[in-house]
N, C-alpha and C positions, 0 to 999 in steps of 0.2 A: 122279557119285555124291554123295549128300548126306553131309555131315559132321555127326555127332551132337553134336559139341562146338562147332559154329559157330553163333553167335547169328543171323547173317544167313541161314543155311540154315533155321533154325527159323522165322524171320520169313517167308522166301520160300515155305515149304511149309505155312504155316498152323498150325504148332505153337504159335505165340504170336499172340494177336490183334493186328491192325494196322488202320490206316485205308487199305485197299487201294482204288486207283482203277482198276486193271486187272489181270486175271490170265488167263493161258493155260497151256498145258502146259509151257512153258519158263521163264516169267517171272512174277513178281509185282511190280507197281509200287505202292509204298506212299508215304504222306506221311511225310516226315522229322519225328521228334518234337522236334527242335531246329532248326527251319528257318531258313534265311537270310531268307526271306520266306514268307508263307503260300502254300501250293501247291508248295513245294519237295518234289520227289518223288525217290525212289530206285528205280532199275531193278535188281531183284535176280534173277539167274538162279537157278533152283531147283536146278541142279547146282552143286556146289562147285568153284570154282577160286579160288585165293588172289588172283590179280592178272592183269594183261594178258598176262604171260608164260606163264601156265598155262591160260588159257581157250582153248577150241578156236575156230578162225576162223569156223566157221559160227555159233556162238552169239554171238560178238563182232559179226559182221555184223548178225545179227538184233537185237541189243541197240541198235545204232545206228539201224536202221530204226524200232524201237519208240521210241527217243529222239525222233525226228522227229515221230512221232504224239503223244507226250506234250507236246512243245514246242508243237505246233499247238493242242492242247487247252488248254494254259495261256494261249496268246495269245488264242484265241477266247473262252474262258470267263472269264478273269481280266482280260483286256484289258491285259496287261503290255506294257511298252515294249520288252522284249528278253528273251532267255533265255540263261543260261549252261549249258553241258554241262561237268561237271567229273568227272574220273576220276583218282584218285591211285593210285600204285603204290609201295609201300615207305614205311616210317616217315619217311624223309628227304623224301618228297614229300607227307606229310600223311595217309597212309593209316593209319587207326586200327582198322579191322576187316579182317582178312585173308580177305576174300571179295570177289571182283570185284563192283563196283557202280558205277553211273553216276548222278550227281546231275543232275537237270534242275531248274534254279532260275529261277523267274520274276523278272525284274528290272524296276524302275521308275526313271524319272528321279529322281535325288536320294533314293534309298532308303537311303543311308548304308552300303551294303555295298561291300566291295572284294574282288575276286578278281583277283589279278595278281602281278606281280613287279617288282622294281627293275631296269630296264634297265642293262646294262653297256655299255662302249664299247671292245670289243677292237680291237686293231690289225688292219689289213687282212691282214698276213702270218699272224697267228694264225687269222683266219677261213679263209684259204686252206688252212692246215695242217689244221685241223679238217675242212674240206670234203674234202680228200684222204683223211683217215682214215675218214670216214664213207661214202664212195661205195661203192655195191654194184651 
């Protein structure tokens, strides 16, 4: 269901004008207004889900299939050297709008952008403990 108070619901459903590069009954893919690089696209489901924990699995799966198509379009048309798929959940992870969305970012050698983390060096026993906790 659409959330009338959600800016991304409004963007996804055409209530606010966008630079849309693709639209179907489930998604609107728009260009980010503050792109990491030109062509940086946002895959926005038209139905509201705040994050990966709330989105239904069918929509999530279709979003990833669409992300592959968008990535291919970026590679073919913009001749980028690579593509990042970025999806944040919660403020601690960098999510600024509580509507599930997937960034598809064209990347170029030496483009000056960084998307990553500082690697840690946990002890082997810590990794084994975490592995035991997370097994399902």
